[in-house]
C-alpha positions in Angstrom: -12.5 9.4 -0.8 -12.3 12.1 2.0 -11.6 15.6 0.8 -12.6 14.8 -2.8 -9.1 13.5 -3.5 -8.7 11.1 -6.5 -8.7 7.4 -5.6 -5.3 6.1 -4.4 -5.0 3.1 -6.8 -2.9 3.4 -9.9 -2.8 0.9 -12.7 1.0 1.2 -12.9 1.2 -1.3 -10.0 0.4 -4.1 -12.4 3.3 -3.4 -14.7 6.1 -3.6 -12.1 6.4 -7.4 -11.9 5.8 -7.5 -8.2 4.7 -10.7 -6.4 0.9 -11.2 -6.2 0.9 -10.7 -2.4 2.7 -7.4 -2.8 0.2 -6.1 -5.4 -2.6 -7.4 -3.1 -1.2 -5.4 -0.2 -1.0 -2.3 -2.4 -4.7 -2.7 -3.3 -5.6 -3.1 0.3 -3.6 0.0 1.2 -5.5 1.9 -1.5 -8.9 0.7 -0.3 -8.1 1.7 3.3 -6.7 5.1 2.2 -9.8 5.8 0.1 -11.9 5.1 3.2 -9.7 7.5 5.2 -8.3 4.6 7.4 -4.8 5.0 8.6 -2.3 2.6 6.9 -0.9 1.0 10.0 0.3 -2.6 10.3 -2.6 -3.2 12.8 -5.2 -2.0 10.4 -3.7 -3.9 7.5 -3.6 -7.2 9.5 -7.4 -6.9 10.0 -7.9 -7.3 6.2 -4.8 -9.3 5.3 -5.4 -12.9 4.5 -1.8 -14.2 4.6 0.7 -14.5 7.4 2.0 -11.5 9.4 5.5 -12.4 8.1 4.3 -12.1 4.5 2.7 -8.8 5.3 6.0 -7.5 6.6 7.8 -8.8 3.5 5.2 -7.1 1.2 5.4 -3.8 3.2 9.2 -3.9 2.8 8.9 -4.5 -1.0 6.5 -1.6 -1.4 8.8 0.7 0.7 11.8 -0.4 -1.2 10.1 0.7 -4.4 9.0 3.9 -2.7 5.3 3.0 -3.3 4.8 3.3 0.4 6.8 5.4 2.8 6.8 5.5 6.6 4.6 8.2 8.1 3.8 9.5 11.6 0.8 7.2 11.8 2.1 4.1 9.9 2.5 4.5 6.2 1.4 6.7 3.3 1.1 6.0 -0.4 3.3 7.9 -2.7 2.1 9.2 -6.1 3.3 7.0 -9.0 5.8 9.6 -10.3 7.8 8.9 -7.1 7.9 5.1 -7.4 11.1 3.3 -8.3 10.3 1.1 -11.2 
């Protein structure tokens, strides 16, 4: 990852009982973040293999759990200690 930061993905995501699509979106967000790619809806749609509506639902679920939060250029991942479980 850029800047020598630790990888974004945290195993805790699998223990939250989230829908498969939402966990998949989290993993996509982590992969993009590790590559230094902005987490925008446009960038996510390029790699998302479900409907745009399902992407919006999954983004909302991740935001509701404070796993993702809105940022100036789309979204940013929060560290696991900020997640609502």
